[in-house]
N, C-alpha and C positions, 0 to 999 in steps of 0.2 A: 802170437797170431790167434791162438785159441781164446785168450782173454779178450782180445779185440772183437772176435766173433761173438762172444757171449754178451758184449755190450752193444754191438752194432744191431743185431736182430731185434732185441727188445725195444731199442730206441726207434728203429724203423717202424715197428708195429705200432708203437705209441704215436708216432708222427702221422702215420696213415689214418689211425683211428681219430686223431685230433681234428682232421679236416673232413671226416666223413660221418661216422656214427655219432661222434660226440659234438659235432657242429650242427646238428639238426635244430631247426626252430622248435620252440617249446610247443608240443602238440597234445600232450597228455592233459585232459581236462581236470583230473583229480589233483594235479600238482598245485593248482592255484589255491584250493581250500587248505591244503597243508601249509602253504606259504602264509596264508592269512591267520591260521590258528597259531603258527609260530610267532607272528607279530603280536597277537593277543597275549600269548604266554609271556613274551619278553616284556611287554609294556605294563601288564597288569599283574603278572605273577600268580594267576589263578586260572582254573579251568573255565572255558566258556560255557558255564552252566548257570541259569538256564540258557539255552541256545540263543545267541543274539543275532544269528545270521539268517535264519529262516522262520517265517511266521507260521509255518505248519507244524513245527516240531513241538510235541507235547511238553508240558512243564514237568510232568513226572516221567523220568527216563528209566527204561528197563535195562537189563544187563547188557544186551547187544548194543544199545545206543551209547551207554557209558563206556563200553569197550572201544567203540569207534572214536569217541571224543578223547579218551585218555591213552589210547594205545600207541600213539606215534610221537609223543611229545618231544623226545630227543631228536628225532629226524626233523621235526618241524622247526625246532629252534636252530638246527644246523642249516636248514634251507633259508630261514629268515636271516640269520647272521651273514651267510654268503651273499645274499641278495642286498641286504642293507649296506654292507661295506663296499661291494664292488658292482652292484647291479647285476644285469644278466651275465656279464663276464664272470662274476663270482659263481654262478650256477654252472657255467662252462668249466671253470677250474675244478669244481666239485666233481663234475663228470670225469674229468681227466684223472683225478685222484682215485675215484672208484674203479676206473678201468685199470690203472696201474696196479692197484692193490689186488684186484681180481686176477690179473695176468700173473702177478708175482706169486700169489698163492698156488696157482696151478703149476707154475714152473718149479718152484722150490720143492714141491711134493712129487716131482717126477721120479720115475722108477724104471727098472729094467732097461729098456731101449729108449734112449732120449729122443731118437728120431721119430719113432712111433708115437711116443708121448707128446712130443712137440706138434706133430701133425694132427693127431686126434684132438689134443687140447686146443689147438688153434681153431679147429672147426667148432668145438664146443663154445669157445669164447666168442667167436664171430656170430654164431647163431643166437646166443643169449643177448648180445648187444645190438644185433640187427632187429630182433623181434620184439624187444621189450624196452620201454622208455627208461632211461637211466635215472631221471629225477623222480623216482617213486620210492617210498620207504621199503617196498618189497625187495629192492636191489640190495639193501643191507642184509636182508635174510639170505639172498643168494650168496653174498660174500661170507657171512658167518657160517652158513651151512657148509660151504666148500672147505673152509679152514678146519672146522670141527670134524667133519666127516673124514677128510684125508688124514688128519692127525690121528683119530681113533683107529682108522683102518691100518695105519702104520704101526700102532701098538699091537693090534691083533695079529698082524703078520710077523711081528718080532723085529721089524726094521727099526723101531724106535722104542726106547725104554722110558716110561714116565719118570719125571723128576720133579723137584720142588718148583722149578721154573714152569713146568707144564701145569701144575696146580694153580699157580697164579694166573697164567694166561687163560686157561679154561674158565676160571672164575670171572675174570675181567670181561672176556668175550661174552659170556652168558649174561652177565649183568648189563652190559651195553645192549646186547641183542634184545633182551626182555623189554627195554625201554625205547628201542628204535622201531620195532615192528612186531605184530602179533605172530609172525612166523617163527618166533623163538620156540614155539611149541614143537617144531620139528627138531630143534636142538635138544629139547627135553626128551623127545622120543629117542634120539640117538643115544643119549646118556642112559635112559631107562633100559634100552636094548643092551647096552654095555653092562649095566648092572645085572640084568637077567642072565646074560651069558657067563658072567663071573660066577653067579650062583649055581649054574649048571656046568660044572667044571669040565665035564667030558667033551664038551663041544669045542673047546679051545684048541687051536692048532699048536703042535709042539714048537717051542721056541718063542711063543708070544710072551708079552709082558706079564709079570706075576700078578695073580688075581688081587691080592691085598692092595697093591698100589693102584691098580686100575679101578677097582670098585670105590676106593676112597676118592679118586679123581672124579669119578662119575657123581658121587654124592656132593662134592664141592660144587661142581657145575650145576647140578639140579637145584641146590640151595641158592646159588647166585642168580639163576634164572627166575627164581620165584620173587626176587626183590623188584617188583614192578607194581604199578597201581591197579593192574587188572587180574592178578593171579586168582583172586577169589571168585571171579566171574567166568572162569573157563568153561565149566560144565554147562551152566545155563546158556551161555553164548553159543556153544556147540549145537544145542537143540534148537535154539531160536534161528540160527543161521540155516540149519537144515530145513526148517519150516518156511524160511523166506527165500528158498532157492529159486522159486519160479520168478520172482522179481529180479534176482541177480542174473539169471539166464537171459531175461528179456532186455535188461539194460546194460549188460557188460559182456563183451565177447570173451573175456578171460575165463568165464565160467562154463564155456561150451566144451564138449568132449572132443577127442581127436577125430572121431567119426563125423561129428557135426562140422568140425573145422575143415575136413576134407570136402564135404559137400558144399560148404559155404565159401566165404572170401578169404579164409585163413589156411588155404591149402599148403603154403610153405611150412607152417607149424606142424601140420600132420606129416608132411614129408620128412621133416627133421626127426620127428618121433620115430617114424618107421625105419629110417636109416640107422638110428642108434639101436633100435630093437634088433635089427638084423646083425649089426656088428657085435652086439652083446651076445646074441645067440651063437655066432661063429666062435667067439672067444670062449664061451662055456664049453662048446664041443671040443675045442682044442686043448683045454686043460682046466676042468672045473675044480680039481682038487688043489689048484694053486691059489685059490681065493679063500679068504676068511669067510666064515659063516656070517659074520657081521656085514661084510660087503655084499654078500648074496642076498641077505634079508633087506638091506637098504635098496639094492637094485630092484628087487621084486616090489617092495612097498612104494617107492617113488614111481616105478613104471606103471603100477595100477592107478595111482592117484593122477598121474599125468594123462593117462588114457581117459579118465573120467572128467578131468578138468585141466585144460591146457595151461593154466596159470602155474601148475607144478612142473611143467616141462624142464625149466632150468635145473631143478633139483635132480630130476632123472638124468639129465645130461652129465651133471657132475658125478652122480653115483655110478654112471656107466663108464666114465673115463678110465679109472684104474682097472676095472674088470676087463674092458676091451683091450687095453695095452698089455696087461699081465697075461691074459689068455692067448692073444695073438703071438706074444713073445715066446710062449711055450711051444708053439707049432714049429716043426722042423723047417718049414718054408718061410719063416717070418722075415728073414733077411731079403728074400725076393719080394716081400710085400712092401718094404720101405719105400721104394721108388714110386709105385702106383699110388700108395696112400698119400705120400707127400705131394705128388702131382695133383691128385684129386682135391686135397686140402687147399693148395695154392689156387687152383682154378675156381673152387667154390668161393673162397674168401675174396679173390680178385673180382669175381662177379658181384658179390655183395657190396664191396667197396665202390665198384663202378656205378652201381645204382644210387649211391649216395654222393656222387661227385659234385652235384649242384647245390649242396647245402650252404656253403659259404656265400654263393651268389644270391640264394634266396634270402639269407639273413641281411646281406647288404641292400637288397631291394625292398624287403618288407619288414625288417627288424626281427627280433627274437620271437615276438608274438605277432602273427599275421592278422591283419584286419579281415582276411577271408576265413581263417579258421575260427576266430573268436570275434565277438562284437566290440572291438577295441574302441572305435570312434563313437559308436552309439552309447557305450557306457560313459565315455567322457561327456557326451552331450547331456545325458540324463543327470550326471552329477553337477554339471555347470548350470543347467536350466532349472534345477530344483524340482524335478519331477518326483512326485510322491504318490503314495497309495500302495496297492498290493500288486506285485509284479508276477506275471506268468512267464516262465522261461523253460526251455528244454532241459532235459537231464544233462546233456553234454555241456551246455553253456553255464550251468549253475555254479560250478566251481570258479570260473573266471569272474562272473558277475558278483559272486560272494566276495572275492578278493578286491575287486575294483570299487564296489558300492557299499559293502558292509562295514560296520554294522548299522550305518545311518539308514540304508535301504536294505530291506531283507529280501531274499530270493524265495522262490517257490520250492524248487527241489534242486539238489546237487548230488555229487558223487558219494556223499556220506550216507544217503538213503536213510535218514533218521526216522522218517515217517513213511511206512510202507504203503499206507492207503494213498497218500499224496503222490508217491512215485507211480503207483498203478494208474491213478487218475491222469497223471501227466502223459503216460504212455497211451492210455485210452483216448485222450483228447486228440491224439494224432490220427485217430481213425476218422475224425471229422463228423461223421454221421452214422446212425444206425438205420435199419430198415424202418419203413413207415414214416420217413421224413424227420425223425428225431435228430436234432443237432446236438450231438453228445458234447461237443466242445463247449457249446453255449451253456449247457447244464452244469458242466464242471466249472466254468468261469464264474457262473452265478453262485455255485456252492461255496466257493472260496472268496467271493467278493473281489474278483480281479478287476483292476482299474486300468492297468497298462500291461503291455506285453513286448518282449524282445524276442524275435523269432528269426530263423534263417529263411532266406529266399530259396536256397537250394540245399538239398540234403541227399547224400549218397548218389550224386549224379543226376537227380531229377528235382522238379519243383516241389517245394514243401507245401503239401496240400492244406495244412492247418493255417499257414500264413495267408494263402489265397482265400480261404473261407472267411477268416476274420476280416481281411481287408475289404471283402465284398459286402460284409454285413453293415446294414444302415446304422447300427448303434456304435460302430467303431470307425476310426479314421487313422490314416497313416500320417504320422508326424515327421518321420525322417527315415531315410535309407542310407546305408554306407557299407561298402564292401558286400558281404553276404548277409548283412543284418538289416532288419527293419524294426522300427519303433512304432507301435500302435497304441492308441489310447481310446477310452470310451468318450463318446461325444458328450 
């Protein structure tokens, strides 16, 4: 009966996820440029340098631009292979695999009270898959971080002893991670922290793995993580990314703080962060000495980063999971906590799943890529009619148009943000006009020699003002509309 239960609940969770979170139409705009770059890499066996997909990308690329172009190649090949073999169902199966592996990592690393671990882990898993698109290279960082962090924490707690098998596993995971996503730097951080704690022997809890084995494992992982095409660009990329943060904040909600998320449209993200901060605080009050210094440092570090930039929230949730469960288990009243925590977890997850109940119906009605979310039919018309020239497009639609039209037709801007000036101009053009009657959009169109534009009719629930302004201009004409997209061209 126990063995049957261990099989039943994971299968049920996977089945529910399969028809809810994992059955969403593709809505992440960045996914498409990853798919196109994967196609380029497979067909040509070389980096897309100089950039064949945007006419504003400079010929001479700096460290940040090269990092973006070369930093996801293994993920991109995986996306392209899945799509090339099976189409959109291939991407769906990849989502299923990612979910199964993530859930398996969390469950296999359970500790102390399996009921508490299962309840809190279920909430952690549900929040991550509900709030973040699965078809993004960053999800591979979520996976690798969870595996490496929980493994290393087990070493520091003395629950697991490093072996030859762990040396191979850590090396392979870091090698893959370094070529899947730039988040491998978090893995390097975990390993550097492990190395530093080994060198300061007095901080280690009694019973933990012996220092020689652990620091050697850390060195192996650090070396393997360096085997990627971007390792020499880490320092300059860090400073360039810091300088470009204003653009990132303006164009991507992932870079806002928890406070900004609470004030804006991302309140559920802020609520998830606050809930886990409270749980972690209660757990530390119940038994702070039960945690390894490694776990406490990871909790603090990921917590601060997540507060500053919500894209780091999944890492904080994973880091908080063992701290919360271990701390609450230490409390004398933890058995009375099982029922309420499990009930709260089931109610929360049921609510999140209920909100996703219409995904399969939406896919049957509009396909995996909706003509309302992206300019599907307009892109087909442009390709069929042979429309040429310089295209102006929004930042959000750039990735899709790059995938459908490139490299034959180049886009203006896309999620790669390779040209900071062009991205700022794209955002500025949305202001339509400045004081004194200056038509700023017209100045920007003339600056880049724009001859046609693909723009949305509606954006964020209201009319897209730039589309209205261009359509009213005597120098422009509307060629076609479809779904939420309009094709305009110079007369």
